Residue frames relative to the residue before (quaternion, step in Angstrom):
aa qw qx qy qz dx dy dz
M 1.0000 0.0000 0.0000 0.0000 0.00 0.00 0.00
T 0.3597 -0.7372 0.5327 0.2084 3.53 -0.84 0.97
V 0.6701 -0.4860 0.3732 0.4189 3.52 -1.29 0.30
N 0.6404 0.5363 -0.3203 0.4469 3.56 1.00 -0.86
N 0.6632 0.4941 -0.2986 0.4763 3.59 0.93 -0.88
F 0.6319 0.5320 -0.3262 0.4596 3.56 1.02 -0.82
L 0.6736 0.4922 -0.2935 0.4667 3.58 0.92 -0.93
Q 0.6360 0.5187 -0.3275 0.4682 3.59 1.02 -0.75
A 0.6555 0.5002 -0.3099 0.4734 3.58 0.96 -0.85
Q 0.6564 0.5057 -0.3105 0.4658 3.57 0.98 -0.86
T 0.6389 0.5241 -0.3176 0.4651 3.59 0.99 -0.81
K 0.6485 0.5151 -0.3099 0.4669 3.57 1.00 -0.86
E 0.6557 0.5096 -0.3031 0.4674 3.58 0.98 -0.87
Q 0.6680 0.4932 -0.2994 0.4700 3.57 0.96 -0.84
S 0.6213 0.5337 -0.3376 0.4638 3.59 1.05 -0.71
A 0.6457 0.5045 -0.3163 0.4780 3.57 0.99 -0.81
F 0.6467 0.5146 -0.3157 0.4661 3.58 1.00 -0.80
I 0.6296 0.5252 -0.3249 0.4714 3.59 1.02 -0.79
E 0.6419 0.5156 -0.3224 0.4670 3.60 0.96 -0.81
L 0.6322 0.5248 -0.3205 0.4714 3.57 1.02 -0.80
L 0.6589 0.5025 -0.3043 0.4698 3.59 0.95 -0.87
K 0.6250 0.5334 -0.3328 0.4627 3.60 1.04 -0.75
Q 0.6516 0.5084 -0.3092 0.4704 3.58 0.98 -0.86
Q 0.6533 0.5047 -0.3133 0.4694 3.57 0.97 -0.85
L 0.6328 0.5280 -0.3238 0.4647 3.58 1.05 -0.75
E 0.6294 0.5241 -0.3309 0.4687 3.59 1.00 -0.77
V 0.6442 0.5110 -0.3178 0.4721 3.59 0.98 -0.85
K 0.6563 0.5050 -0.3101 0.4670 3.58 0.93 -0.88
D 0.6316 0.5282 -0.3298 0.4619 3.60 0.99 -0.81
E 0.6524 0.5002 -0.3077 0.4790 3.58 0.99 -0.82
Q 0.6429 0.5166 -0.3219 0.4649 3.59 1.00 -0.78
I 0.6461 0.5065 -0.3178 0.4743 3.59 0.99 -0.80
A 0.6471 0.5131 -0.3193 0.4649 3.60 0.94 -0.85
T 0.6520 0.5046 -0.3070 0.4755 3.58 0.97 -0.84
T 0.6426 0.5185 -0.3161 0.4672 3.58 0.97 -0.86
N 0.6545 0.5083 -0.3123 0.4644 3.58 0.96 -0.82
R 0.6411 0.5130 -0.3263 0.4684 3.59 0.99 -0.80
I 0.6573 0.5032 -0.3067 0.4698 3.59 0.95 -0.88
A 0.6470 0.5110 -0.3191 0.4674 3.60 0.98 -0.82
D 0.6384 0.5156 -0.3230 0.4715 3.60 1.01 -0.78
Q 0.6550 0.5034 -0.3090 0.4711 3.58 0.97 -0.85
A 0.6475 0.5116 -0.3185 0.4665 3.58 0.98 -0.82
Q 0.6477 0.5110 -0.3189 0.4666 3.58 0.98 -0.79
Q 0.6452 0.5096 -0.3200 0.4707 3.58 0.97 -0.84
L 0.6472 0.5145 -0.3111 0.4686 3.57 0.97 -0.87
D 0.6466 0.5173 -0.3148 0.4639 3.58 0.97 -0.86
L 0.6591 0.5006 -0.3113 0.4669 3.59 0.94 -0.87
T 0.6564 0.5100 -0.3071 0.4634 3.55 0.95 -0.88
T 0.6639 0.4960 -0.2972 0.4742 3.57 0.93 -0.91
H 0.6475 0.5224 -0.3151 0.4566 3.57 0.97 -0.85
K 0.6567 0.5035 -0.3109 0.4674 3.59 0.95 -0.86
Q 0.6795 0.4966 -0.2948 0.4524 3.59 0.96 -0.84
S 0.7080 0.4682 -0.2733 0.4525 3.59 1.04 -0.66
Q 0.5659 0.5833 -0.4017 0.4221 3.61 1.21 -0.21
P 0.4198 -0.6818 0.5241 0.2902 3.58 -0.90 0.87
S 0.4121 -0.7023 0.5130 0.2716 3.54 -0.93 0.80
L 0.4299 -0.7009 0.5131 0.2463 3.53 -1.00 0.87
P 0.4967 -0.6366 0.4796 0.3435 3.57 -1.00 0.71
Q 0.3392 -0.7406 0.5442 0.2007 3.53 -0.94 0.86
Q 0.3820 -0.7084 0.5408 0.2447 3.51 -0.97 0.87
T 0.2642 -0.7506 0.5851 0.1563 3.50 -1.00 0.83
E 0.6968 -0.4332 0.3447 0.4560 3.55 -1.29 0.09
F 0.6169 0.5568 -0.3384 0.4415 3.57 1.06 -0.78
D 0.6372 0.5351 -0.3263 0.4485 3.60 0.97 -0.83
F 0.6527 0.5107 -0.3178 0.4605 3.60 0.96 -0.81
N 0.6537 0.5251 -0.3203 0.4408 3.57 0.98 -0.74
L 0.6391 0.5353 -0.3250 0.4464 3.60 1.12 -0.53
Q 0.6552 0.5538 -0.3216 0.4007 3.58 1.06 -0.55
């Protein structure tokens, strides 16, 4: 094998490895996006649940102010 053939083979192997890394990065990006969506949904659910579980305060009316 000549030096030129060796370098071509090495370049081809490295290109294939780079493509594999790009694919893995795309998968990781999708996983991060999914995780962020799930975290946003969980936060919304927590806020909604928290709002529903808080007792509502009685509102003072004009009549109540006149009694004081």
